[in-house]
N, C-alpha and C positions, 0 to 999 in steps of 0.2 A: 748091545750093539746100537750105535747111533741111528736115529731115524733119518733116512735119506729120501723120504717121499717128497714130491713136489708140494710146495707151500702155496697158499692162496693169499695174495696181498691185496689190500684195499688202499689205494692212494689217489691223489688228485693230480690233474694236469696243471702244474704250477710253472715249471721251467721245462719247456719242450725238449731242449737238447739233453738236459740231465736225465729226463725221463726216458728218452730214447736209449741212452747208454745203460740206464738201469734195467731196461727191458731185456738186456742180454743175460740176466740171471736165469737159472734153470727153474723158474717158478712162474706161476700165473698171476698177472697183474690186472686187477679190476679197477676201471675208471668210472666213477659216477658221472652221469650226464644229466643236464636239465634242458628243457625246451629253450631254444634260442642259443644254446651252447655258450652260456655266459661264463665269466671269468672262473677259472678252476674247474669248470664242468664242461670243458670242450671235448673231452674224449680223444678219439683218434683223429687228430687234425690231418689236413692234407700236406703239411709241410715235411712230413717224415714218412718213411717206408716202414710202418710198424709191423713187427713180427706177430704171429698168430697168438702168442701168449698174452698180448695186450687186449683186454676184453672190455667192451663198454657194458655198463649196467645202468638202467634208469635209477636216478637218485632215490626215488620212493621205494625201490625194491631192496635197497641196501640193508635195511633193518632185518630182512629175512635171509640175507646172504650169509653163507658159511665162509668165514675167513680165518686165517691163522694169525695174521699180523695186520695191524692198522698202521699205515705209514703216513704221517702228516708232514707237510713241507712248507708251512707258513704259519704265522700266528693266527691268521683267520682260520686255517684248517683246524688248528688245535682247539681254539676257543669257541668257534661258531660252527664250522662245517661238521666236525666229528660228532659233537653231541647232537647236532641238528638232524643228521640222517642215519646215525647208527642207533640200533635198538637195544633193548635190555640184554639180548643174547650176546652183545659185544662188550658188556660191562667188565668182563675179565679177560678179554682178548689182549694179547701182548701188544704194546705200543712202542713205536719207534718214530722219532721226529728228526727230520733232516734239516739241519741249520745251514742255509746257503749263504748267510750274510753275517758280518760283524754287527755289534749293537749300534743302533741309530741314535738313541737318546743320549747316552753317555758312553764314550769309548772305553771306559774303565769300570764304571759302577752300576751298570744296568743289569738287573736280575733277569735271567732267562725266563720267558713266559711258561716254559714247561717245568712247573714246580711239582714234579711227581716222581718220587723215588722208585716207582715201579716202571717208569718209561725210560728208554734209552735215547739220549740225544746224540745223533751222529753229525759231527761237524765236518764240513768238507775241506777245511784247512786247519792247521794247528793254530794259525793266527786267530781264527774264530773262537776256538776253544779257550785260548789264552785271554781274550778280551771280555768275553761274557762272564758274568758272575753266575756260575752254574749251581750255586747253592749246595755243593757237595753231592749232587745227584749224579747218577752214572752217565758218563760220556765216553765216546771214542772218536777217533779221527779216521775217516776213509777219504783219501785224496782222490781227485778226479782220475778217471780212466777214459781215454779217447782212442779212436781208430779212424784212420783216413784210408780211402781206397788207393790201391797201387797206382791208379791213373792220376791221382792228385800229387803231382811232383812240382818241385820248385824250379822255375826257369829264370827268374829274376829279370824278365824282359822289360818290365815297366820301371823307369827311373823315378820311382815314387814310393812313398810309404803308405801303408794301409792302416786304417782305424776302423774297428768294428764295435759300435755301440748303438744300442736301440734307444730311440727317443732322446737323443743327446740334448737337444734344446730344452725340452721340458724338464729333464733331470738335472740340469744346471751344474753348479760348481762341484758337487760330489762326484759326478761322472766326468768332470773336467771340460765342460763346454767352453769355458773361457780359455783354458790351456790349448785346446784344439784350435780355436780361432787364432790365438797368438802364434802358435807354431806354424799353422798353415800359411800365414803371411810371409814366412821365411823359408819353409821347406815344402815341396810338393807333397800333398796328402790327399788320398781318396777316402771318403767316409762311406761305409756300408752299414745298413741297419734300418730298422723301422723308422719311418719319417725322416730319413737322412736327407731327403731332398729339401726339407725345410731350412737347412743350413748349407745348401749347395752341395750335398753329397750325392751319391749314385743311387740311393734307394735300398730296398730290401732284396736279399737273395734267399733262395731256399738253402737248407742245410747242405745239401750235396753241391749246389752251385757255388756256395761260398768256399767249400773245401777245395774245389777245382780252380777257383779264381784266385785265391789268396797267394798261391805259389808264383804268380806273375810279378809280384811286388818285391822290392829290395829288402823291406823290413816291415814289421808290425810296430806301430806306435800305440802305446796304451796310456791315454791321458788321465786315467781315473785316479782321483785322490784317495778314495776310501771305498774299498770293496773287499771281496774275498779273493778269489782268483778265477778269472773268466775262463770258461771252457774254450772260447775262441782263441785265447792265448795259447792254451795247451795244443789245440788243433793246428794253429799256425806253426808252432814249433815242430809238431809231428810232420808237417809237410816239409819243413826245412827253412823257415824264416827266422832270422834273428829278431829279438824283441827289444825295443827301446821303451822305457817307461819310467814312472816315478818310483823312487825307492821307498815305497810304503806297503804295508800289509804283507801278504804272503809272497809277493813277487820278488822280494829281496832274497828269499831262500831258493829261488829258481834260477835267477840270472847271475852269471859270473861275468863281471865287467871285462869287455874286450875278448871274451871267449865265445859266448852264445848270445850276446846282446849287451845292453848297457842300461843301468838304472842310476838315478841320482835324485836328490830332493831339489836341486837347482836346475830348472828347465834350461837355463842358459848354457849349462854344461852338456845338455843333451843335443843341442842344435848342431855343433860340429860333427858329432857322431853320426847323426842322421844325414848330414850333407855328404860325409865320406861314403856312406852306404849308397846314397843316390848316385854319386860320381864313380864308384868303384864296385862293379858287379862281382869282381873276384873276392873282395872283402865280404860282401853279402853272402857269397857262396861258402866261404870259409866259416864264417860265424853261423850261417844257417845249418851247415852240416853238424856243427857242435850242438846247436839247438835241437836238432832231430835226435841226436844221441841222448841228450838230457831227457827229452820227452819219452823216448823208448824205454829208458831206464826207470823213469819216475811215474809216468802216466799211461802205462800199458793197460789196455782194456782187460786182458786176462787177469792181471793182478787185481783190478777193480772188482771184477765179477767174483773172483774167489774170496775177496774180503767181504763183500756184501753177502755172499752165500754163507760164510762162516758166522757173520753177525746175525742174520735172520734165523738161521737154524739154532744158534746159541740162545737167542732171546726166547724162542718157542720152547726149547728143551730145558733151559737152565735159568732164564730170567735176565733182566737188564743188568743187575749188579754183578752177576757172575761173568757176563760178557765183558763189562768194564774192568773188572778185577783181572781177568785173563790178559788184558791188554794194558796193564799198569806199567809204571816206571817210564811213562812218556812215550812208549812205542806206538807208532801208528799200527792199525790193524794189519795192514799188508806186510809190515816188517816181520811179523810172526808167521807169515805164510811161506817164506822162502825155504827151499829144501836143497841147499847147496848150489843153487844157481840164481842168477839175478832174474827177477820177474820181468817178462818181456811184454811186447805189445801184441 
């Protein structure tokens, strides 16, 4: 009989929103903290309402902590943090690495830093898995899962588009700082995110505030050239916003032009679509309803949690290669979790 006990996970606070959704798994998550709450060692920040299964532990005590799985979420986690705070007792602990991004050095030829046949790399999009050279090591794909409160509904009151990007000015062309500036000169756009005021934006909102605010807009505009798939895009669709963006990376598999949004590699062709949505709230509502249906079908939190539960238990019980082999033939993990019904939110 399969072991159904609660597992003990060690991970780092790398991406707050993703960690918050991951905390819905039926397991205990330990976050190492350092004095000063420095990068990746912030623990339970005040930006989220963390559940009780997210537990802080002083980094110097990790080497004596009993854990079932070590989950790294960045190259630094894998190469520096993990060996730096984990002790000899963790040398044979199962290892999972979450890959949030596509390769930065070369989009086609960069070898993934987790060069370990006993570790499982979980890519958050199929695009990530496609572009990284994984070296034949075990990989699976678990797509995002999101949830928005029932009070976060789309009203489309503001004749304006919404852009959600942190530190846009500092992150430059990759995140589309130049595209945002170019489009804002022709279409009304509000920018929300860390240091958004540096480029005339509205500033940063908490996770809950953003979910309740985004539904006031007619659409979300995603100016990012090269990324994975932002959680904010999934959340906006779940609220009921159509998405307009660049036809790059995973977004092309999510947006159906004229149905739940619009994507193109030519920014000039995006401008009339955005102007139409600004001028016609009925069009925004129609496309937004389709966007919400897409999000419910593809990015439901229950599906996400079930997929992660299966992967974590599988790695502990059978090993990384067995988990990857069970999800072979290009299927996402969640595609093998269905039981005659579509996975919901």
